[in-house]
C-alpha positions in Angstrom: -14.0 -28.4 5.6 -10.6 -29.8 4.3 -11.8 -29.1 1.0 -12.7 -25.6 1.7 -9.2 -25.2 3.2 -7.7 -26.6 -0.1 -9.7 -24.0 -2.2 -8.3 -21.3 0.1 -4.9 -22.8 0.0 -4.8 -22.1 -3.7 -4.3 -18.4 -2.9 -1.1 -19.4 -1.4 -1.6 -17.6 2.0 -0.3 -19.1 5.1 -3.2 -19.7 7.2 -1.4 -21.6 9.9 -2.0 -19.3 12.6 -5.8 -18.0 12.0 -8.9 -18.1 10.2 -11.7 -15.6 10.3 -14.8 -15.8 12.1 -17.7 -13.5 13.3 -18.7 -13.3 16.8 -22.4 -13.0 16.8 -22.7 -11.3 19.6 -21.3 -7.9 18.3 -19.9 -9.0 14.8 -16.2 -8.2 15.7 -13.4 -10.5 14.4 -12.2 -13.6 16.1 -9.7 -16.2 15.1 -9.9 -20.0 15.1 -6.9 -22.2 14.2 -6.9 -24.3 10.8 -5.0 -27.5 9.6 -1.7 -26.7 8.4 -1.0 -29.9 6.8 -4.2 -29.3 4.5 -2.6 -26.4 3.1 1.0 -27.3 2.9 1.0 -28.8 -0.5 -1.2 -26.3 -2.2 0.7 -23.3 -0.7 3.7 -24.8 -2.3 1.9 -25.1 -5.8 0.5 -21.5 -5.3 4.3 -20.2 -5.1 4.3 -18.9 -1.2 7.1 -21.1 -0.5 9.3 -18.9 -2.8 9.1 -16.4 -0.1 11.3 -18.3 2.2 11.0 -18.4 6.0 12.1 -14.6 6.8 9.6 -13.3 4.6 6.9 -15.9 5.7 7.4 -15.1 9.3 7.4 -11.3 8.4 4.0 -11.8 6.9 2.9 -13.9 9.9 4.4 -11.2 12.5 2.5 -8.1 10.6 -0.7 -9.8 10.3 -0.8 -11.0 13.9 0.3 -7.4 15.0 -2.8 -6.1 13.2 -5.1 -9.0 14.2 -4.3 -8.2 18.0 -3.6 -4.3 17.8 -5.5 -2.9 14.9 -8.8 -4.6 13.9 -10.3 -3.7 17.2 -10.0 0.1 16.7 -9.9 0.1 12.8 -13.7 1.1 12.8 -12.9 4.0 15.4 -9.8 5.1 13.8 -11.3 5.4 10.2 -14.1 7.4 11.5 -11.7 9.9 13.2 -9.3 9.6 10.5 -6.1 9.6 12.7 -2.5 8.5 12.3 -1.4 5.9 14.4 1.9 6.7 15.4 2.2 3.7 18.1 1.8 1.2 15.5 4.3 2.8 12.8 6.8 2.5 15.8 5.6 -1.3 16.3 5.9 -1.9 12.6 9.4 -0.5 12.8 10.4 -2.8 15.4 9.1 -5.7 13.2 11.1 -4.7 10.5 8.1 -3.8 8.4 9.3 -0.3 7.3 11.6 -0.3 4.4 11.7 -4.0 4.4 12.9 -4.6 1.0 15.2 -1.8 1.0 17.4 -1.7 4.0 17.0 -5.0 5.8 17.6 -5.3 9.6 19.4 -2.3 11.2 19.8 -0.5 8.1 22.0 -3.5 6.6 21.9 -5.7 3.8 18.4 -5.1 2.0 15.9 -8.0 2.1 14.7 -9.7 -1.1 11.6 -8.3 -2.8 9.2 -10.8 -1.8 9.8 -9.5 1.8 8.0 -6.4 0.3 5.1 -8.3 -1.2 4.7 -10.1 2.4 4.6 -6.8 4.4 2.3 -5.1 2.0 -0.2 -7.9 1.6 -0.2 -8.4 5.4 -0.6 -4.7 6.2 -3.4 -4.1 3.8 -5.2 -7.4 5.2 -5.5 -5.0 8.1 -6.2 -1.8 6.3 -5.5 -0.2 3.0 -4.6 3.2 4.7 -1.8 1.7 7.0 -0.2 -0.1 3.8 -0.6 3.5 1.8 1.2 5.0 4.8 4.0 2.7 4.7 4.1 2.7 0.8 4.8 6.5 1.1 7.6 5.8 4.1 9.1 3.2 1.8 9.3 5.7 -1.4 11.0 8.4 0.4 13.3 5.8 1.9 14.2 4.5 -1.4 14.5 8.3 -2.7 17.0 8.9 -0.1 19.1 5.7 -0.6 19.1 6.1 -4.2 19.3 9.9 -4.7 20.6 11.2 -1.2 24.1 11.8 0.1 25.7 9.8 2.7 24.8 12.6 5.3 21.2 12.8 4.4 20.8 8.8 4.7 22.6 8.9 7.9 20.3 11.4 9.4 16.9 10.2 8.1 17.1 6.5 7.1 17.5 5.0 10.8 14.7 7.3 11.9 12.3 6.3 9.2 13.3 2.4 9.3 12.4 2.5 12.9 9.2 4.5 12.6 10.5 7.3 15.0 9.9 9.8 11.9 7.2 9.6 9.6 7.6 10.9 5.9 5.7 12.0 3.2 6.1 12.1 -0.7 4.7 15.7 -2.2 4.5 15.4 -6.0 0.8 15.6 -6.8 -0.8 19.3 -7.4 -4.2 20.5 -8.0 -3.3 20.9 -11.5 -0.9 18.2 -12.0 -2.0 14.4 -11.2 -1.6 11.8 -14.2 0.4 14.7 -16.2 3.3 15.3 -14.1 5.0 17.5 -16.7 2.4 19.8 -15.5 3.9 20.2 -12.0 4.5 24.2 -11.3 6.2 24.1 -8.1 9.1 26.2 -8.1 12.5 26.1 -6.2 15.0 29.3 -6.8 18.4 29.6 -5.5 19.0 32.5 -3.0 22.4 32.9 -1.9 23.4 29.4 -0.7 19.9 28.4 0.0 16.9 27.0 -2.2 13.4 28.8 -1.7 10.3 26.6 -2.7 6.9 28.3 -3.8 3.9 26.3 -4.9 1.0 23.8 -3.7 0.7 20.2 -3.4 -2.6 18.2 -2.8 -3.6 14.6 -1.9 -0.1 14.2 -0.2 -0.3 11.0 2.1 0.9 11.3 5.8 1.3 15.0 5.5 -0.5 15.9 8.6 1.8 13.7 10.5 5.1 13.9 8.7 8.1 14.6 10.1 9.8 15.1 6.8 8.4 15.8 3.3 10.0 15.2 0.1 8.9 17.9 -2.2 9.3 17.7 -6.0 9.7 21.2 -7.7 11.2 22.9 -11.0 14.6 24.2 -10.3 15.2 26.1 -13.6 18.2 24.1 -14.1 19.1 22.4 -17.3 15.7 21.4 -19.0 13.7 22.9 -15.9 13.9 19.2 -14.3 12.2 18.5 -11.2 14.3 17.9 -8.2 13.7 16.4 -4.9 14.0 18.8 -1.4 13.9 17.5 2.0 11.7 19.7 3.9 11.0 19.5 7.6 8.1 19.7 9.7 7.8 23.5 10.9 9.7 25.2 8.2 8.9 28.8 7.8 6.3 29.5 5.0 5.1 25.7 5.0 1.3 25.2 5.8 -0.2 21.7 6.1 -4.0 21.4 5.7 -5.4 18.0 6.5 -8.0 16.8 3.9 -10.5 15.7 6.5 -13.6 14.5 4.4 -11.8 11.8 2.2 -13.6 8.7 2.2 -10.9 6.3 1.8 -7.4 5.5 3.2 -8.1 7.5 6.5 -5.5 5.7 8.7 -3.0 7.1 6.5 -4.2 10.8 6.8 -3.9 13.0 3.7 -3.1 16.9 3.3 -2.7 19.7 1.3 0.7 21.9 1.2 1.2 25.5 0.5 4.9 26.3 0.1 5.1 30.3 0.6 8.8 31.1 0.2 9.9 28.2 2.1 13.5 28.6 2.6 16.0 25.3 2.8 19.5 24.9 3.1 21.5 23.6 -0.1 22.1 20.4 1.4 18.4 19.6 1.4 18.6 18.8 -2.4 18.8 15.2 -3.4 21.8 15.7 -5.6 21.3 12.6 -7.9 17.2 13.0 -8.8 16.9 14.5 -12.1 13.3 14.6 -13.8 10.9 12.4 -14.5 12.6 9.3 -15.0 14.0 9.3 -11.4 10.4 10.3 -10.1 9.0 7.5 -12.0 11.7 4.9 -10.3 10.4 6.1 -6.7 6.4 5.7 -8.2 7.2 2.2 -9.8 8.2 1.2 -6.2 5.1 2.5 -4.8 2.7 1.0 -7.7 4.4 -2.3 -7.0 3.5 -2.0 -3.4 0.0 -1.1 -3.9 -0.4 -4.0 -6.3 0.8 -6.3 -3.4 -1.2 -4.7 -0.8 -4.6 -4.7 -2.6 -4.5 -8.6 -2.6 -4.4 -8.6 1.1 -7.6 -6.7 1.4 -9.1 -9.3 -1.1 -8.0 -11.9 0.8 -9.5 -10.5 3.9 -12.8 -9.9 2.2 -12.7 -13.7 0.7 -11.8 -15.1 4.2 -15.1 -12.9 5.8 -17.4 -13.9 3.0 -16.6 -17.4 3.4 -17.0 -17.6 7.0 -20.2 -15.7 6.7 -21.6 -18.1 3.8 -20.9 -21.0 6.0 -22.5 -19.8 9.4 -25.3 -17.5 8.3 -28.5 -19.7 8.0 -31.7 -18.7 6.0 -34.5 -20.8 5.2 -33.1 -23.7 7.2 -29.5 -24.1 5.6 -26.3 -22.1 5.4 -26.2 -19.2 2.6 -23.0 -21.1 1.4 -25.3 -24.1 0.1 -27.2 -21.6 -2.2 -25.7 -21.7 -6.0 -25.8 -17.8 -6.4 -23.6 -17.5 -3.4 -21.2 -20.3 -4.7 -21.0 -18.5 -7.7 -19.9 -15.3 -5.9 -17.3 -17.3 -3.8 -15.9 -18.9 -6.9 -15.4 -15.6 -8.5 -13.6 -14.1 -5.5 -11.2 -17.1 -5.2 -10.3 -17.1 -8.8 -9.5 -13.2 -8.1 -7.5 -13.7 -5.2 -5.7 -16.6 -6.5 -4.7 -14.9 -9.9 -3.8 -11.9 -8.2 -1.4 -13.4 -5.4 0.2 -15.6 -8.1 1.1 -12.8 -10.3 2.2 -10.7 -7.4 4.4 -13.7 -6.3 6.1 -14.0 -9.6 6.4 -10.2 -10.2 8.2 -10.2 -6.9 10.5 -12.9 -7.9 11.3 -11.1 -11.0 11.7 -7.7 -9.1 14.6 -9.4 -7.0 16.7 -10.0 -10.1 16.0 -6.7 -11.9 14.0 -3.5 -12.0 10.2 -4.1 -13.0 9.6 -2.8 -16.2 7.0 -0.2 -16.9 4.6 -2.8 -19.0 4.9 -5.2 -15.9 4.2 -2.4 -13.4 1.4 -1.4 -15.3 -0.3 -4.6 -16.0 0.0 -5.7 -12.4 -1.1 -2.6 -10.9 -4.2 -2.5 -13.1 -5.1 -6.1 -12.7 -4.7 -6.5 -9.0 -6.7 -3.4 -8.2 -9.6 -4.1 -10.5 -9.4 -7.8 -8.9 -9.4 -6.7 -5.4 -12.1 -4.0 -5.9 -14.4 -6.7 -7.5 -13.6 -9.2 -4.6 -14.5 -6.5 -2.0 -18.1 -5.8 -3.7 -18.9 -9.4 -3.9 -18.0 -9.9 -0.4 -20.2 -7.3 0.7 -23.0 -8.4 -1.3 -22.6 -12.0 0.6 -22.4 -10.5 3.8 -25.7 -8.4 3.2 -26.5 -5.7 5.9 -23.5 -7.0 7.9 -21.5 -6.0 5.1 -22.1 -2.3 5.5 -21.3 -2.5 9.1 -17.7 -0.9 9.8 -17.1 -3.7 12.4 -17.2 -6.3 9.9 -14.4 -4.3 8.0 -15.6 -5.3 4.4 -17.0 -2.1 3.8 -13.9 -0.5 5.1 -11.8 -2.1 2.7 -14.3 -1.4 -0.3 -13.7 2.3 0.3 -10.0 2.0 0.5 -10.0 -0.2 -2.6 -11.9 2.3 -4.5 -9.3 4.9 -4.0 -6.5 2.6 -4.6 -8.1 1.9 -8.0 -6.9 5.5 -9.1 -4.1 5.9 -6.4 -0.4 5.6 -8.1 -2.0 6.2 -11.6 -5.4 5.6 -12.5 -6.9 2.5 -13.9 -7.4 4.2 -17.4 -3.9 5.6 -17.7 -2.3 2.1 -16.7 -4.4 0.6 -19.6 -3.1 3.2 -22.1 0.6 2.4 -20.8 0.1 -1.4 -21.5 -1.4 -0.7 -25.0 1.4 1.8 -26.0 3.9 -1.2 -24.8 2.5 -3.7 -27.1 1.2 -1.3 -29.8 4.1 1.1 -30.0 1.7 3.8 -30.5 1.0 6.4 -27.6 -2.3 8.0 -26.8 -0.8 10.7 -24.7 
């Protein structure tokens, strides 16, 4: 048992409060305590001690909240595709919303390792929850970087507390990876702005109180500008995307903007063009990279527990070489992904992440987590497709994250361009 814990400890995750086990009666999750001492030295070598007590406590608090308040309803919520405002408020009370941006009570920002702690713990529970918080944080970041003092005072406290939900509307039916193809327009009419266009795959849109809409203003080089559009604006239609097979806890929507009139003070005055949008998207991509390793961690824990407890032909299946090979591959991917994430978070605290780093991290971790989930599903056998085991839900969510925030292939081209100096697009 100690050897098993040491192997898990290489991943660097604090398991001091819980380990995963299945209740044979209904296959729901229960928790058992583990030996803290057996993990302490390995955790330090893996780098989790770099988080410090505040970030580690935040990780424990968020994970405990999800274990208590989410896992029991995760399957039904996934099937229903509903947004959990009550959980958002609880995350706000823990300081998990905007954790690396504003700190407690909209004060000094926490270190970026807090972002890693929150996103990892969130996606341990559900990638859709992490995605919803990613978008909330992206809008908070945009307000802090590009907004006025009045815009910040009105919205940031409400977003940090979870009282208000935000959405980030950039992608369009014909504009995904190619952001230059964005065609939503903003034109001046008197002292106001009028927005016309369509947006698609907009996370949180059906639940959003505030939507940050990016549109071409016709100014300067026809740069993209950000506009704060509130729920219920005349001419704004939000249609839920009900048939999405992933990230259903975040809820997705399509927007139609038909002459949506907003006052001049809805414009984020300091955001101009793709460079500033990419600053928001890079934050988004870093949170995705951190979060997917939380999902991988859950799947690894579930596979190990099942392999130890499931007996076939007179012995636990974990004694079989093929199963041990699968576990080894999963451990390797989780360890490397989490170590890479922690190191990136440490660098991020000192400077903004560079494009090569963002793309490499996002590409590696999403592929690694996707692979871990698939292997875990295989180890669990039929139980792996039962939504109550949670692994199939993680598989679906990770399939979306593989393309979300820039596809695996596009990030590969970014990496290649960085090292070759030659662009493919």
